[in-house]
Each structure stands twice: as structure tokens, then as C-alpha cells.
C-alpha positions in Angstrom: 83.0 86.2 71.6 80.1 89.0 71.5 80.4 92.6 71.6 80.4 93.8 75.3 79.4 97.0 77.1 77.1 98.2 74.8 74.1 98.4 77.5 72.7 102.0 78.6 75.8 102.1 82.3 77.9 103.2 79.4 79.2 106.6 79.1 77.9 109.3 77.0 79.6 109.7 73.4 81.4 112.8 74.7 83.6 110.8 76.4 84.6 108.9 73.3 85.4 111.7 71.2 89.2 112.6 71.8 89.3 115.2 69.2 89.1 114.1 65.7 91.7 111.3 65.5 91.8 108.3 63.5 91.2 105.4 66.5 90.7 102.8 64.9 93.4 99.7 64.2 96.2 100.9 61.7 96.8 98.0 58.8 100.8 99.6 58.4 101.0 99.2 62.7 100.0 95.8 62.6 101.9 94.6 59.6 105.1 96.9 61.3 104.6 94.4 64.4 104.3 91.5 62.3 108.0 91.7 60.7 109.1 92.6 64.4 107.4 89.3 65.7 108.7 87.3 62.8 112.4 88.9 62.9 112.2 88.0 66.8 111.5 84.3 65.9 113.3 83.7 63.0 116.3 84.8 65.7 115.3 82.6 68.3 114.9 79.6 65.6 118.6 80.3 63.8 119.8 80.6 67.4 118.5 76.8 68.1 119.8 75.9 64.9 123.3 77.2 64.7 123.8 75.9 68.4 122.9 72.2 67.4 125.1 71.9 65.0 127.7 73.4 67.3 127.6 71.3 70.2 127.1 68.3 67.1 130.8 69.6 65.3 132.6 69.2 69.1 132.3 73.2 69.8 136.1 74.4 70.6 136.7 70.4 71.1 137.1 70.8 74.9 134.8 71.4 77.7 135.7 74.9 78.6 137.2 77.8 76.7 137.9 80.9 78.0 136.9 84.5 77.1 139.2 85.2 74.7 139.1 81.8 72.5 137.4 83.1 69.5 135.1 80.7 68.1 135.4 79.1 64.6 133.7 80.9 62.2 134.5 84.4 64.0 132.1 85.4 66.8 129.2 86.8 64.6 128.6 83.2 63.1 128.7 81.6 67.3 125.8 80.3 69.9 126.5 83.4 71.8 126.1 86.3 68.8 123.0 84.6 67.9 121.5 84.5 71.7 122.2 88.4 71.9 120.6 89.3 69.0 117.4 87.0 69.7 117.0 89.2 73.0 117.6 92.5 71.5 114.7 91.6 69.7 116.7 89.8 66.2 116.7 91.7 62.7 119.9 91.6 60.1 122.8 93.2 63.4 123.1 94.1 66.8 122.4 97.2 68.6 126.3 99.0 69.2 127.3 97.4 72.5 126.4 101.0 74.7 122.5 100.8 73.6 122.0 97.0 74.5 120.3 96.9 78.2 123.3 94.9 79.5 125.6 98.0 79.3 126.7 99.1 82.2 124.8 102.2 83.6 128.3 103.8 84.4 131.9 103.6 84.4 132.5 99.5 83.9 135.2 98.2 81.8 135.3 100.0 78.3 133.4 97.7 76.2 136.2 98.6 73.5 138.3 95.7 75.3 136.0 93.2 75.7 137.5 89.4 75.0 136.6 88.3 71.6 134.4 85.9 73.0 132.2 88.4 75.2 128.8 90.0 73.5 127.1 92.6 76.2 123.8 91.2 76.4 120.3 92.1 75.6 119.0 91.8 78.9 120.2 93.0 82.3 119.6 91.4 85.9 117.6 93.1 88.9 120.1 93.0 91.0 123.4 94.0 88.9 124.8 97.4 90.3 125.5 100.1 87.8 129.6 99.4 86.7 128.7 96.0 85.6 128.1 94.2 82.4 125.7 91.3 81.6 127.6 89.6 78.5 127.0 86.1 77.0 129.9 83.8 75.4 130.1 81.1 73.8 131.3 77.8 75.7 133.5 74.5 75.2 130.7 72.7 73.7 129.0 74.7 71.7 126.4 76.4 73.7 126.5 79.5 75.4 126.5 80.8 78.8 125.1 84.1 80.5 127.6 86.0 82.8 129.4 89.5 83.9 131.9 91.7 83.5 133.4 93.7 86.6 134.6 97.5 86.1 138.1 95.8 86.3 137.1 93.1 83.1 137.0 89.8 85.4 134.5 87.6 84.2 132.0 86.2 86.8 129.9 83.1 86.3 127.9 82.7 89.0 125.8 85.8 91.1 127.4 83.8 94.4 126.9 80.4 96.0 130.8 79.5 95.1 134.0 80.5 97.2 135.9 82.7 94.9 134.8 84.8 91.4 131.1 85.6 92.1 129.7 89.0 91.2 129.1 89.4 95.4 132.5 88.6 96.2 134.0 90.9 93.8 131.6 93.6 95.3 132.4 92.3 98.7 128.4 92.1 99.8 125.0 90.7 98.8 123.4 92.1 96.4 119.4 92.8 96.1 117.3 94.5 93.0 118.0 98.3 95.1 121.7 97.9 93.6 119.9 98.0 89.9 117.3 100.0 90.5 119.2 102.3 87.6 119.0 99.9 85.5 115.5 99.3 85.5 115.4 102.7 85.4 116.7 102.6 82.1 115.3 99.4 81.2 111.7 101.4 81.6 112.9 104.4 79.7 114.0 102.5 76.6 110.6 100.8 76.7 109.0 104.5 76.5 108.2 105.3 79.8 108.8 108.9 80.1 107.5 112.3 81.4 107.6 113.5 77.7 105.6 110.7 76.0 102.9 111.3 79.2 102.4 114.5 78.3 102.1 113.7 74.9 99.4 110.7 75.9 97.4 113.5 78.0 97.4 115.6 74.9 96.4 113.3 72.8 93.7 111.3 74.5 91.9 114.0 76.4 89.1 116.0 75.0 90.1 120.3 75.7 87.2 120.3 77.9 89.3 117.2 80.1 92.5 119.3 79.9 90.5 121.7 82.3 90.2 118.6 85.1 94.6 117.8 84.6 95.9 118.5 88.2 99.8 118.4 88.7 101.5 115.3 90.8 101.5 117.3 94.1 97.1 117.3 94.0 97.2 113.5 94.2 98.2 110.8 97.6 100.0 107.7 95.8 99.3 105.1 98.6 100.7 101.4 98.1 99.0 98.5 100.0 102.2 96.2 100.4 103.4 93.5 103.5 106.0 90.9 104.5 107.7 91.3 100.6 110.5 93.4 101.4 112.7 90.6 102.6 112.6 88.3 99.9 114.1 89.0 96.4 111.1 88.8 94.2 109.0 90.8 96.5 112.2 93.6 95.9 112.4 92.9 92.4 108.5 94.0 91.9 108.8 97.2 94.7 111.5 98.4 92.5 109.6 98.0 89.4 106.9 100.0 90.8 109.0 103.0 92.4 111.1 103.2 89.5 107.9 104.0 87.4 107.3 106.5 91.2 110.5 108.3 90.0 109.8 108.9 86.3 107.4 110.0 87.3 108.3 112.7 90.0 106.3 111.6 92.9 106.5 110.3 96.0 104.5 107.3 97.3 103.8 106.5 100.5 104.0 102.6 101.3 101.2 100.8 103.5 102.7 98.0 105.3 102.8 95.8 108.2 104.7 96.5 111.1 106.9 93.5 111.3 108.2 94.9 108.3 108.9 98.6 108.1 111.9 98.6 108.4 112.8 96.0 105.6 110.5 98.6 103.3 112.8 101.8 104.9 115.8 100.3 103.9 114.8 100.7 99.7 115.1 104.0 100.0 110.8 104.0 100.6 108.3 106.5 102.4 107.0 103.4 104.7 104.1 103.8 107.4 102.3 100.7 109.0 99.2 100.3 107.5 98.0 97.5 109.6 95.7 94.3 107.5 93.9 95.2 103.8 90.9 97.1 104.4 92.4 99.1 106.9 95.5 100.2 105.3 93.2 100.8 102.1 91.0 103.2 104.6 94.1 104.8 105.7 95.8 106.0 102.2 91.8 107.3 101.6 91.7 109.5 104.8 95.4 110.7 104.9 94.7 112.0 101.4 91.3 113.6 102.9 94.0 115.3 105.4 96.2 116.7 102.8 92.9 117.6 100.2 94.7 115.4 97.5 92.9 112.9 95.5 93.7 109.3 96.4 95.5 107.1 93.9 96.0 103.3 95.4 98.4 101.2 93.5 99.1 97.2 93.9 103.1 96.6 95.0 103.4 94.3 91.5 102.4 96.7 88.7 105.5 96.2 86.1 103.3 98.5 83.2 100.4 101.0 82.9 99.4 100.6 78.8 96.9 102.7 77.2 94.9 100.8 74.1 93.9 104.0 71.4 91.4 101.8 70.1 87.5 102.6 69.8 85.5 99.8 70.3 85.0 96.6 67.4 82.4 94.8 66.5 83.3 91.2 67.5 78.8 90.0 67.2 78.7 86.9 66.2 82.4 85.6 66.0 83.5 82.5 68.2 87.3 82.7 68.6 89.3 85.8 69.6 91.0 85.8 65.4 89.1 89.4 64.9 90.1 90.7 68.4 93.6 90.2 67.6 93.4 91.4 64.0 92.4 94.9 66.0 94.8 94.8 68.8 97.8 93.8 66.2 97.1 97.2 64.9 95.7 98.8 67.9 98.6 102.2 69.3 99.8 102.0 72.8 101.3 104.5 75.1 103.2 102.8 77.8 102.6 105.7 81.0 103.5 106.3 84.2 101.2 105.7 87.1 100.5 109.6 87.3 99.5 109.9 84.0 97.4 107.1 84.4 95.9 108.9 87.5 95.9 112.5 86.0 94.1 111.1 82.5 90.9 108.9 85.0 90.9 111.9 87.1 90.1 114.4 84.0 87.9 111.9 82.4 85.9 111.5 86.2 85.7 115.1 86.6 84.2 115.8 82.8 81.4 113.6 82.9 78.1 114.1 83.7 77.7 111.5 85.5 79.8 112.5 88.6 81.4 109.7 89.8 84.4 109.5 92.4 85.8 106.3 91.6 87.7 105.5 88.3 89.6 101.9 87.6 91.0 100.1 84.7 90.0 96.9 82.9 90.0 94.2 85.0 92.6 91.6 83.5 96.0 92.4 81.9 94.4 90.8 78.4 94.1 93.8 75.7 92.1 91.0 73.2 89.5 90.8 75.9 88.9 94.9 75.7 88.9 94.6 72.4 84.6 94.6 72.3 84.3 96.5 75.5 82.5 100.0 75.2 86.0 102.2 76.0 84.2 103.3 79.3 81.2 101.3 81.8 79.5 103.2 84.6 78.0 99.9 86.6 81.4 97.3 86.2 83.9 96.4 89.4 86.9 98.6 89.9 89.9 96.5 90.8 92.0 97.6 93.8 95.0 96.7 92.2 94.9 100.2 90.8 92.2 103.2 91.3 91.8 106.8 92.0 89.0 107.6 94.4 88.0 111.5 94.4 86.3 113.7 97.5 83.7 111.2 98.7 83.1 109.6 102.0 82.5 106.2 100.8 85.4 103.6 102.7 86.0 100.0 102.9 84.4 97.6 104.6 87.3 96.8 107.1 85.1 93.1 107.8 86.2 92.1 105.0 89.4 90.8 104.4 89.1 89.4 100.5 86.5 90.6 98.0 86.4 94.1 99.7 87.0 96.0 96.0 84.1 95.0 95.1 82.3 95.7 98.1 83.8 99.4 97.2 82.7 99.6 94.1 78.9 99.1 94.8 79.0 101.9 98.1 80.6 104.0 95.5 78.0 103.0 92.7 74.9 103.5 95.8 76.3 106.6 97.1 76.8 108.2 93.8 75.1 106.6 91.2 78.0 105.1 88.7 81.8 104.9 88.8 83.6 105.0 86.1 85.6 102.0 84.3 87.9 103.0 81.9 88.7 99.6 80.2 91.2 100.3 77.4 93.8 101.2 80.2 95.4 98.6 81.2 97.9 96.6 83.8 100.5 94.0 83.7 101.2 92.3 86.9 102.0 89.3 89.4 99.0 87.8 91.3 98.2 85.3 93.3 101.7 83.6 93.1 102.6 86.5 95.3 103.4 86.5 98.9 102.3 88.7 101.3 99.1 91.0 100.8 95.9 89.6 99.6 97.3 86.5 98.8 97.7 85.7 102.5 94.2 86.1 103.2 93.5 83.3 101.1 93.0 80.0 102.5 92.8 76.5 100.4 89.8 75.4 101.3 88.5 78.4 99.9 86.6 79.3 103.4 87.3 82.9 103.6 86.6 83.4 99.8 82.9 82.2 100.7 82.9 84.5 104.0 83.6 87.2 102.1 81.5 85.8 99.2 78.3 85.9 101.8 79.2 89.6 102.8 78.7 90.6 99.3 76.0 88.7 98.8 74.0 90.0 102.2 74.7 93.3 101.5 73.8 93.7 98.2 71.9 90.6 97.2 71.2 90.5 93.9 74.2 91.8 92.7 76.5 88.9 93.0 76.2 85.1 91.8 79.0 82.4 91.5 81.5 82.5 89.0 80.7 79.0 87.8 84.3 78.7 85.7 86.1 80.2 88.6 86.0 78.6 91.8 85.4 81.1 94.8 84.9 84.0 92.0 82.2 86.2 91.7 80.6 87.9 88.6 78.9 91.6 89.5 75.4 92.6 88.4 74.6 96.1 89.4 71.3 96.0 87.9 70.8 92.3 89.2 69.7 93.8 92.6 66.2 95.7 90.7 65.5 92.4 88.9 65.7 90.4 92.5 63.1 92.8 93.9 61.0 92.8 91.0 60.4 89.5 91.3 60.0 89.6 94.7 57.2 92.7 94.4 56.1 90.5 91.5 56.0 87.3 93.6 54.1 88.8 96.5 51.3 90.1 94.2 50.6 86.8 93.1 50.6 85.3 97.0 48.0 88.1 97.6 45.7 86.2 95.8 41.9 86.7 95.6 39.0 86.3 98.0 36.1 84.6 96.4 32.4 84.3 97.2 33.4 80.7 99.4 36.7 82.2 100.8 40.3 82.6 100.3 41.9 81.4 97.3 44.6 78.8 96.9 46.8 80.9 96.1 46.1 83.0 99.1 46.5 80.0 101.4 49.7 79.4 100.0 51.0 83.1 101.2 49.9 82.3 104.8 51.7 79.3 104.7 55.1 81.0 103.1 55.0 83.3 105.9 55.3 81.1 108.4 58.5 79.8 107.1 60.5 82.5 105.4 62.4 81.9 102.5 65.6 80.1 102.5 65.4 78.3 106.0 65.9 74.4 104.7 66.9 71.5 107.1 67.0 72.0 110.8 66.5 76.1 110.4 62.6 76.6 112.1 61.4 79.8 112.8 60.8 78.4 116.4 64.4 77.5 116.9 66.8 79.2 119.2 70.1 80.7 118.8 72.8 80.3 120.6 75.6 83.0 120.6 79.1 81.0 120.8 81.3 83.1 119.7 83.9 81.4 118.4 85.4 83.4 115.4 88.5 85.8 117.0 88.5 87.6 114.1 85.1 88.7 113.9 84.5 92.5 113.7 82.3 95.0 116.1 79.2 95.1 114.8 78.9 91.3 114.0 79.6 90.4 117.4 77.1 92.9 118.8 74.3 91.4 116.7 75.1 88.0 117.4 75.2 88.8 121.3 71.7 90.0 120.4 70.4 86.8 119.1 71.3 84.9 121.9 68.0 83.1 123.1 65.9 84.3 120.8 63.9 82.2 117.7 64.8 82.8 114.4 61.5 83.8 113.7 62.2 87.2 116.2 66.0 87.7 115.1 64.5 87.7 111.0 64.1 91.4 110.8 65.5 93.2 113.6 67.4 96.1 112.8 71.3 96.3 113.2 74.4 98.6 111.8 76.2 97.5 109.6 80.2 98.3 109.7 79.9 102.2 108.4 77.0 102.5 110.3 74.3 102.0 107.7 71.4 100.5 109.6 69.8 97.4 107.8 67.9 94.5 108.7 69.4 90.5 109.9 68.2 88.3 106.8 68.2 84.5 106.5 71.2 85.6 104.2 72.8 86.5 107.7 71.6 84.0 109.7 73.9 81.7 107.6 76.9 83.6 107.6 76.9 83.4 111.2 75.8 79.9 111.2 78.5 78.9 108.9 81.5 81.4 110.5 80.9 79.8 113.8 79.6 82.4 116.2 76.3 81.1 116.5 74.4 77.9 116.8 71.1 76.5 116.5 
């Protein structure tokens, strides 16, 4: 491990001097967390041992027991009791039933009347109605069973799938996570997500100068890009968690969705509009925010937590393992916040910066150990598309891209405004590649679309992107790479010029002349004299790509290289070898 982010492209010290608070890892906090972890593991181990013991002894001595059958030795010595204790975080005793996650939100069967073999659980299903409880009972063979207690005291073993006695049969309809939204809200509140904690976070984690740039919720336009996720259980669950964060913050987001799913999203009580494909939807959010005079905030539909790690950069030089980073993490104070507080904080940081960036984002992975050795803020690093704040700017997404569009957007902002602001202590908890809908559906198993979009990046931003050898179809971004490539090109040009002696041209000059005849990068059958033919097989080609390819028809490669054309943003560019290879690879032209 090395300490990273220490280059000149990190923000000046005024950004990290967040009052005179102590921001190093706390030994007492690390000790407290270690004790909590030990309690959780101990409870899990004890529960497994007791359940194994009960099973060996034959449990109740029969295959089925009712919720009224008291276990041998009493309920507190039973597998079910220890199971609930484990799911409540361990410790010496259970929290009161009303304080457990499984308790009814409102109404419900009186907890004092619960049968002896039923305990309120420490967890709760996302679809469970407010007046139902999630419970655990001991089973005949000595194990445990998770079930649900109805408002009139009936025990349901199943949600659905059986002819009678299931939760959905008793309720009289199919259930979704929308039915359990209040349970989700309560769970987030108990995890520390609240307007009160947001206020404390903003007070403690901004300087006096930065607080002058705090804006109210009404000044932000929150947009969520989503597609085909409002008609399946997992998708609805993710959507409800994101929406619950918005509800707690007191903001109303707009959901930009596919046309076919519009009604499904609106059935969930969301403000949904048709956004179309990924990059057009992203641009719609930016344009809608601009029309309203608001700051744009783009949010993924599968974020379950925003966490700020309040710690200064740790010196990890010479470390070959994550041990020291994990030790620092164990003692780091954290704030779990709403997306509104995250956006307010990021915008205040951005507007207070002397660099005046217009785009702010979060650390690109969800592993907090990885951020311990980074500078707290960086100005020329990749801004993840899952959650970012875009201040007023003409920069828009390249709609010819179906993947990697956030890399291109980052580069466009750096090129236009000189910097971005990546907040390396703000991390997201998300579900990504396994999700149905959105960018995931734009990928293909062969990786062709990934390669096509990477080719666009490398053409638009030469020297900035290289392939990630550890992760196929991924790239590494280094904004300074373009300047290195430009310098190498100038050095090579000087060498090629050579020197002319009294006897005539030098060998270097002759070599340079030969290089001019065959442009760098042309290999195999691609010769300067090769004629090109437009075939137009790629149905998804952008208008500007189609236009430039048609201009190539009937010309030689030598005639086409250097030809001027305008990209999707209207910027004039020169047609190069990378463009040629891309157009051939995507079957738009043939050589």
C-alpha cells in the first residue's frame, strides 16, 4: 500500500482545515467497535452451539410445535432467543420488543399478549405492512423459524405460495416493498439517518467560509436515472430505500425512466417522467435543473447509504497489507447522512474552492479502507456517475456513449473548468453489476460495447485512458497522461527532424520522411493508399459519426486522416487513426 493523492492536483489546505477538530482515528472508538463486533460474533457462535445442542437432544421430541409450546429450560435459553439476540447485535440481553426492528410500526397485536414461543425479531422484511410483526419461534426438531404475526394474533409461516394462512392471503392482496416503506423509514432513522444528524454533520464538517455557500433543499434538482426496475421485487426494494432517504431529507426527486415502465414507477408514488436511454436521461436532468435555476444532483437507483468518514489522510507508505488502514478505519468517526446533506456539503466545498470546479463527486468504491491513504480531496480524478453534484455549466454528456459516459463527463469538466472536486471521504453503499435495468443492460457478455465506448474515450482524450490489466473492460484515468503523450510526440518530432550534413540528409531525416508516408498506428492491410467504403451497418451510430463516415466513402486513408469534423458537442476535431480503427471495428466503414 502507498499513500495516494499527494500530487499537486489535490486541493489546498484550506479545504481540509475543517475547524480545529481532532480528525485522527480514535483509540476509544476503535475499542468500542471492537467490543461490539466481539459481542455480535459471540452471540452468533453461542446461538449455533445452542441450536446444535437442542437438535442433538431431539428438541421438543416431536416434529411440530405450536407458538404456545414453551421450550425446555425456558424461552431465554432457547435457540430462538439467541437467534434474536444475534440479529439485534449481541450483548447480555434483548432490547424491549417494541424497540426491535420486527415490531409493528403502528397498531398490531399487543406485544404483551404474544405466545410464549414467539419473539419479536431484530430484522424486518421490506414488504411487511405496518401493523404486522416479524417474529421468530422455536421448532420441534430444535431449530428456529422466521414468521409473521398478524394484527389479530394469527401466526403466518409464509408470505405466499400456499393455499391458506400466508401473509398475503390474510391481507387479501400481493405485497411489495411499497407496503413496507414505513418500516424502511424507521430502520434508517434508527441507523442515524435524520435531518437532525444532517445538521450536526454540516455544522461540524464545514468551515465558516464554506458554510456561507450552504443552500436549502429548494435550490437543488434531484434526478434519478432508472429503467425496468419498478416491476420486480429487488428493484422496488432498492427504489424504496432511495426514496426513503429523500423522504427523510424532505425533498422530492424526479425519476427519469424508460417509457414502458413509466406507469410502474408512478404506482410507487414517484414523480416519474420518460427519460429515454442513459445519457439522454442524464442530460435531461442537467437541462431541467438549468431551466429551474437549480443545482443538479444525479442519483443512482440502488444506493442504500451515504457515509462520510471524518478522518485526515493516513500515512500508509511502505505498507504491503491493509492492516494499518483497517486500524485507522476502526477508530474513524462516521456520519450517515441523507443525499441532501451530501449534496449541500459537496456544493459548499466546491463553491468555496479557489479552483472553482463545477462538478463534485464521491470516492469511486464502497470500501472505506481504500480511502485512508488518499488525500481528502482531488481535482483531476474520475467522478463516478452514481452520485454527483453539477453546478451551472454548459458541459453535457456525450450521447453517442452508452457506457463509460461518466469518465467522458469528468474529462469535459476538467477541460472546460480546469478541475473537478472528488470528495474521497464520502462513500456510497450500492448494488451495481447484478442489477437489472440501467447501465447493466447496456453491457454485453462479449464486452463489445465496453470496447466501443473505451475507443471513444481514447480517441477524444488521447493519453488519458489506459486499460486496467486487473479488471477486464475497465480503464484507468490519468489526466496528466495527455500532456505526457504530447511531450513525447514533440520529442519524437525533434528527433525525426535530424540534421542535414554537408553530404546531404541524415539517416534520422530519412527515417522521418518514411514515417510521414505511413502514419503511426496503421498496420496490416491498412495502407495510406487504401480506399474506404461506407457501409453503415451500425444502427446505433450517432448522427455526427454517421456524417463523418459518409464523407470517408471513396477516399483513401491518406486523404481522410486530418479531415476536420464536429463531435456530438459541436467541437471541431481532426480525423485520426484511432477514429479510423473505431469506425472499422464498429462496421461502419470497410477498408
